[in-house]
N, C-alpha and C positions, 0 to 999 in steps of 0.2 A: 504494500500500500504506500503510495507516495505521500509527501507532506501535504499536498493539496487535497488528497483524498481523505486523510484522517483529520481534516479541519485545521491543520496548522499550516501557516504560510512560511516560506523560506524567509529568514531574517538574517541580514548581514550584521554581525556584531562588531563593534569597534574593539580595538586592543584593550582599551580601558574597561569596557563591559566584560570582556573575557577575563581580565584580571580580577574584576569584582566577583565574578562567578567563581573563579578559582579560590579566592579568599573565603568566600562563603562556604565552599566545600571543605576547605582546610580547617576552618574554625568550627565546623559542625553546625553552622547556622542553618544550612540547608542540606538536604540529601540530594542526590543526583536527580531523582524524580521531581522533587520540589523545585529545584533550580530550573529544570526544563519547563515546568509549568509557569513558574514566575517570570522567566525571561522569554517565554513563548517560542521555544526552540525544541528541536527533536532531542530526545534523550541521548542519542549517539553524539550529538554536538557537544553536550555537556561532558560525556565520557572522553571525547577527543581533547577538549579543553583541559580536563584534569590530567590526561596523559602527557600532553605537550607541556603543560605547566611543570609537572614533575620532572620531565626530561630536561627542560630548560634550567630549572633550579639545580638539578644535579650537575649539569654541565658547567654552570656558573660557579658552583661551589668547588668543583674539581679544579677549576682554573684559579680560584682565589687562594691567596696566601695571607691569612690573617696576621696582622702585626708586621708584615713585610711590605716594602715599597719596591718599585722597580729601581734598578741601580741608579738611574738618572732622576728618580723621583716622579716620573711621569706615569700617568695612568694609561690604560689601553687606548682610550680615545685621543689623548694627547700624542701618544706615540704614532698612531695612525695619521693624525694631522701633520705631524712633523715629516713623516714619510711622504705624504702628498705634497707638502711644500718643497721638499728636496726634488721630487719628480718634476714638479712644475718649474723649478729653477733651472734644472737641466734642459728642459724643453725650451725655455726662453733663451738660454745660451746657444743651443743648437740653431734656433731660428735667427738669432742675431748674427751668427757666423754665416748662415745662408744668405741673409740680407746683404751683408758686406760683400760676399762673393758675387751676388747678382748685381749689385750696384757697380762693382769694379768692372764687370763684363760690359755693362751698359755704357760706362764712361769710355771704355776703349773702342766701342763701336761708333761713337759720335764722330 
């Protein structure tokens, strides 16, 4: 039976809504069935949110090192931003070299 056939419409949940559902399940505020009814979603959606939330939390905890900081004191987001800045700086340098080379060829052709 599809969602439309059993009276429930498909509903796209935001990340914040999924997080709220996950918290309600973790704290025991709602059962999976109650969450599905309250948020007007299929019970399998609630089961999937619970599974993805658990897997995500375990992955994040496996990566964390409580009490330790990166050697340069930067977090993962800052490290990613620094890597992107370095990549962009290299791209600008390459383009500047190409521009100088192209301008040099144009001047000699005049």
